[in-house]
VEXFISE-646847 format. One line per 5 residues: number of its first residue (from 1); their letters; for each residue x, z, y of C-alpha. Coordinates in Angstrom, 1 decimal. Example, Ala and Ser with C-alpha at 12.3 -4.5 7.8 and 13.67 -1.06 7.14 Angstrom:
BEGIN
1) AS) 12.3:7.8:-4.5  13.7:7.1:-1.1
***
This chain:
BEGIN
1) MLELI) -12.3:88.8:-117.2  -15.2:90.9:-118.8  -14.1:92.8:-122.3  -15.6:94.6:-124.7  -14.3:96.7:-127.1
6) VGAME) -17.0:98.7:-129.7  -17.9:100.0:-133.0  -18.8:103.4:-134.2  -17.8:106.9:-133.4  -14.1:107.2:-135.1
11) AGKTW) -13.6:103.4:-134.8  -10.8:103.6:-132.9  -12.3:102.5:-129.5  -10.8:104.2:-126.8  -7.6:104.3:-128.7
16) LIYKK) -7.6:101.0:-127.7  -8.0:101.2:-124.4  -5.5:103.8:-124.0  -2.9:100.9:-126.0  -4.5:98.7:-122.9
21) ISDAK) -4.3:100.7:-120.3  -0.4:101.9:-121.2  0.6:97.8:-121.5  -1.1:97.2:-118.2  0.5:100.3:-117.0
26) LMGRK) 4.5:98.9:-118.5  3.5:95.8:-116.7  3.2:97.4:-113.3  -0.2:96.5:-112.5  -2.6:99.1:-110.8
31) VQVFA) -5.2:100.7:-113.4  -8.2:102.8:-112.9  -9.8:104.7:-116.1  -13.7:105.6:-115.4  -15.4:107.9:-117.9
36) YPVHE) -19.1:109.9:-118.1  -18.1:113.8:-117.3  -18.2:114.8:-121.3  -14.7:113.8:-120.7  -13.2:116.5:-118.1
41) GQVVS) -10.9:113.5:-116.5  -9.6:112.6:-119.1  -10.3:110.2:-122.2  -8.9:111.1:-125.7  -9.0:109.7:-129.0
46) RIGFK) -9.8:111.6:-132.0  -5.9:110.9:-133.2  -4.8:112.3:-129.4  -3.3:109.8:-127.0  -4.9:111.0:-123.9
51) SEAIT) -5.0:109.6:-120.3  -6.3:110.3:-116.8  -9.3:109.4:-116.3  -11.8:109.5:-113.1  -14.9:111.4:-114.1
56) VNTVA) -18.6:110.0:-112.4  -22.4:110.1:-113.6  -23.0:107.2:-111.9  -21.5:103.1:-112.1  -21.9:103.3:-107.9
61) EIESS) -19.7:106.4:-108.1  -17.2:104.3:-110.3  -17.8:101.5:-107.4  -17.0:103.9:-104.4  -13.9:104.9:-106.6
66) LDPEV) -12.4:101.2:-106.6  -8.3:101.0:-105.2  -9.3:97.6:-103.1  -5.2:96.9:-105.6  -6.8:97.8:-109.0
71) ELISI) -5.9:95.1:-111.0  -7.6:96.9:-114.9  -11.2:98.8:-114.6  -11.2:100.4:-118.0  -14.5:102.4:-118.6
76) DDAQL) -14.8:104.5:-121.7  -18.4:105.5:-123.2  -20.4:102.7:-121.1  -23.6:103.1:-122.5  -24.3:106.3:-121.1
81) FDKVD) -24.4:104.9:-117.8  -27.5:103.4:-116.0  -28.1:99.9:-118.4  -29.0:97.7:-115.5  -26.0:99.4:-113.2
86) MLNFC) -23.5:98.6:-115.6  -24.9:95.0:-116.0  -24.5:94.8:-112.2  -21.1:95.7:-111.5  -19.4:93.8:-114.2
91) SRWRN) -20.9:90.4:-112.9  -19.7:92.4:-110.0  -16.5:92.9:-110.4  -15.3:90.5:-113.3  -14.2:87.6:-112.0
96) KTHII) -12.4:90.3:-109.1  -10.5:91.9:-111.9  -10.1:92.8:-115.4  -12.6:94.9:-117.0  -12.3:96.7:-120.3
101) VAGLQ) -15.5:98.4:-121.4  -16.0:100.5:-124.7  -18.8:102.5:-125.9  -21.4:102.6:-128.8  -22.9:99.3:-129.4
106) LNSFG) -26.5:101.1:-131.7  -27.5:104.7:-131.1  -28.0:107.0:-133.7  -32.0:105.4:-134.4  -29.9:101.9:-134.7
111) EKFGA) -31.5:100.7:-131.6  -29.4:98.6:-128.4  -27.0:101.4:-126.6  -27.5:101.4:-122.8  -25.9:97.6:-121.6
116) IVELM) -23.5:97.6:-124.4  -25.1:94.7:-126.9  -26.1:92.6:-123.4  -23.1:92.8:-122.1  -21.1:91.3:-125.8
121) GVAEY) -23.4:88.1:-124.9  -21.1:87.5:-121.8  -17.9:89.1:-121.9  -15.1:86.8:-122.8  -13.3:89.7:-125.3
126) VTVLL) -15.4:91.2:-127.4  -13.5:93.5:-129.8  -16.1:94.6:-133.1  -14.1:98.3:-134.6  -15.6:99.5:-137.6
131) GVCEK) -14.9:102.8:-138.9  -14.4:104.7:-142.4  -17.7:105.2:-143.5  -18.2:108.7:-144.0  -20.2:108.5:-147.6
136) CKQQT) -18.9:105.7:-149.0  -15.5:105.8:-147.5  -14.7:102.2:-146.8  -14.0:100.6:-143.8  -17.6:99.3:-143.0
141) AIISQ) -18.6:101.6:-140.9  -20.6:100.4:-137.3  -23.5:102.7:-136.3  -23.1:106.4:-135.9  -25.5:108.6:-137.9
146) RYRDV) -26.9:111.9:-136.6  -26.6:114.7:-139.6  -26.5:117.5:-138.5  -30.2:118.9:-138.2  -31.8:118.1:-134.5
151) AHTIP) -32.7:122.1:-133.8  -29.2:122.5:-132.8  -28.0:119.8:-130.6  -27.6:119.2:-127.1  -29.1:116.7:-124.7
156) ITKDD) -27.1:114.6:-122.3  -30.0:114.3:-120.6  -33.9:115.5:-119.9  -35.3:111.5:-120.3  -33.4:111.4:-123.8
161) PRIEL) -32.9:114.0:-126.0  -31.8:112.0:-129.0  -28.3:111.6:-127.7  -26.2:114.1:-128.0  -22.9:115.4:-126.2
166) RKEFY) -21.0:117.0:-129.4  -19.8:114.4:-132.2  -20.2:117.3:-135.0  -23.1:116.4:-134.7  -22.8:112.4:-136.2
171) APVCW) -20.8:110.4:-138.6  -19.6:107.0:-138.4  -21.3:105.4:-142.0  -21.7:101.8:-143.0  -25.5:99.9:-143.0
176) KCYVP) -25.6:100.6:-146.8  -24.9:104.4:-146.5  -27.1:104.7:-143.0  -30.5:106.1:-143.3  -32.7:106.7:-140.4
181) PR) -33.8:109.6:-138.7  -37.3:111.4:-139.3
***
């Protein structure tokens, strides 16, 4: 089974993953949590919930680290992994175990981010979480607005300098308040 949790930054995606991981562990299920290296060995919600995670650079590393008895695979910030690899992984494993994928479906340019949108179309369950808009303060934020000077950003890859690691460069906003980057 494939389940997606999507939304803007600070919408509660990691908190919801934490809850689902915790519930699965309480039920005695074998759980493995994976995250991109920016997480440094754990996924942490903005309100402080933490879960240990295996940090990996590629989807191949996720697959090679899987326990044969795994019953729940959780992948946080899945938009940062290679799109084709993530789509293929979810296709191969969805009938063998429960996969929870969380991530941003849109980048700060309003473009599809990684494999998330395509996975939304084939998942059994999709939860779209709305954050509180930084500007109008309504719970309608669906996109993460870049709001700092581009010169101060840190590229996550050489190939896409539009993606930055540090969340202080972004704020959750609604479409009404969103201003596309210049």
